[in-house]
Phi, psi and omega in degrees: 000150181299334184298343185293345181285343186292157172270114189266000190307318186258352185283144173230165190217161171251135179248138181222140180238139176241116178262101184264192183280328184246337182220157167246125187232138178232135176235143171255123183252142172263186184300332179274007183065023172279143177280115182263342177198145182220158172202138182229145170223156182276150171259128179253104178293151177248140181237075186297330177215166177302129179085350178268133175228119185230169172221147180281119182300322181293322179294322178297313181299313181294321178296320181299312180295316185293324180290326177294312179298319180296319182290320179295320178294317181299325180283348180067034179239177181258153178304326184290350178273355179274114182283328184196158177245138169246145181232128174240138182222154171302156189254155172078003177259126189219165168217178173230150184212169182282121185301326184278316185263339184077007181277128180293146176279339183199171176295163169300134176259114190289157176298339181274352186293139184250012188297335182264014185300317182293321179297315178300315183296316182292326178291317182298331182257010185282159176297325179302313181292325177296321179293318178299313180300315180298313181297319182290328177295319178296316181297319181294319179299322182280322189254338185060025177276128182297332178302318180293321177298315179300317181291330180289344185249353189297132169233148181278155180221153181288343179290333176283155184293326196322297189278339172291327177288319175302318179299314183296319180293324180289321190262342180253112182301320182300320181294313179301318180295315181295323176297316181297325181272001181069028186242020184250131173250134171255146175194149168282179188303321180300319182293318178298318179295317177301317180300315183288316183295329181257015179054044175084006182282331188238126173239089190211165171214184177243173184297322182296317179291316182301317185289348180265002183273336187087357180258002192249142175263105184290341181280320182268347181061045175205168175302140185280110180290330179295315180293317179301319180293316184302316185253011178059048174262130182286119180301336184299338184274348188279143178286162175287140181261124184239170176299154178295332179257024179293148170278102188280009184103179184243157178293143177299132183303338181291343188276309184243005181087338173224164179264121182244130180293138174263108193251359170201144175225130192208142175287144193299320181293319178292323179296317177301321178300315180292320178299327179278002181058039177272070189270346188256152178300132181095353175287135182242137176234131176242117175258120179247095177239232175306313174237176174256132174237121181247123182234143173238137177285115181257010174078219191271009179233135176289143181268132177265121188251146173253357186245013176096009168287146185245129179277121177235160174280124177289306175194156171236110183239117187062229179270350184278125172249129177243128179256152176236148167255132190229136175238152177219154174239121195284338193237069179266287177302324181304316183292322180288323177295320180299315179298323179293320180290336174280359181065035172288337174203163180259324182239132181303328182300336182285338193299323180297313180295322178298319181293321180287341185289343177241149186281341175201183184270011179058036177082003181277135176239134177246133176252111186276082189220056176289337178239038182078181178247131180265203185309142000267008185270327173049058178234100180293346184264005179290151180247158172281144181204154171245123180235159177080025180288144178224167175299335180278354183293128178251174177300323181296324177294319180297312181298317180298317180298321180292315178296319178301320183298327178294315178294324180293319178294322176303315182297318179301312181296317182297316181293323177299314180299315179299313183296319187281314189272332184054030178261129178297132184284131180264315176205158177233125178234146182238155172204185184094154187307320184290339180291350177286351183276112186294327180296312181299317182295316181294318180293322178297314178300320178297315183290326178283331189068030185224154173288139179233130181255134178241124183288169179297317181252141186267350185270081185277338182297316179301312184295318180301313180295325177295316180302313183295316180297318181293320176297323182297330182250006178080013176297316167243148188266314188224166177290331177297320177300318180297319180300324182289335181277351183301134178280130178271122180256243181252151173241136178250117178259148174303141185304322182300317181291324184289318185266356184066025183274151178276341184272124182281133177299330179299321180290320178301327184275353184310309180297325180292316178300319181295320177298315181298318180295328176293319178298319178304310183300322180290337181273347185284150177055035185284314184278114181277148180294000000 
């Protein structure tokens, strides 16, 4: 790389790692937030049984260490020039391990894993949950506290850690025994990495990660003692929850040859929000990767949702707590990858041109629901489907229908967010691999009737964790400084605004959207128990 010509004696850097669902990525950032060195490795999920999705903790650890060493080497700098490390991780993936030896009792159980689906279903329809809902409705009627309203509507999901952890404690003898002996640690990927990096000195997580597990009370800002009691989870196994910009300790010198402070730990969606500089109430961030995650900054109060938006802690930096309301659609990148495996196209870059090569999808509707439908429909039994096929249907029509479905789900989530939060939208920024698709981006801007900004680089989770770590040590001073460092990529304006036309593209799409919504309804409740 050209960067090797610099005189590095006085330069220092922030290093950040993002452990995603498909890759582990590390970037070395300079003061201008330029990436000076990078390294990536693949994550290989394991599928031991139908519906089970796991990861090997040792493979994650080895991948994590190798990308750090690789990125530092790629930047042509020394480990001692790294001022701090930031860590961003996928959410809801966890393991348990021996507190004394640090040896895991089982593989990481992924957020995509469905082994606890029956358990979740039986709990959601149980008399206990009906009693909790009833009691909370009464409490809400008496107190008008939104917390009670949230509790009266709560339903469990397999994406949250809760019942996968209950399953692990029930099915693994070693875990049960360690819990009984007070020798069991539970942790999401960030917690496991902190434990390993500090040679067992630190068993901790941050508020953004904790709030994404489903075990955390975002209103009280602590692990939920009520939930632990309800499902018999031992509080002794839970990590300490710290600020997002906490000094989590330093890496053991035996790992990198020097000791480097770990200055931020962050859940990937919240890190992407910070990387996009969505610091103000009403800022919206849409990450389109394996799934779509749409988050709105709701400020210092958690949002109570009736349509399946989830209140999470965005970050806690110093005394400031920022909450997000989040909705997701699980099968964005999944649907495009599936189409590629069917050989509808060979290179993802072709898909935008293919979609534009036809004037419409010829009446074809695609429902992107390989893992059920999330907010606002919340139907885990929905199936993925292609409807309206004709002899005249071409590959381009199919590709257009698949890309349209991504934008249509974006519109559903966006309208749910507007209706529920009633917060005026200040800006919309996008990131994630699928956001590189111009057709999806333009159609999303048209359907929203809003300007959408896409940065030059799509890996915002890494940058967000780096920003928090850098602010913590004074590498960067203020958030205003961070906003100035933002790379300007593309801006997508709604077509009506671009052409000065009176006719809204959203209105033109109304009949297509109505057909698609009909297809959605027909795909719902497909899988019978």
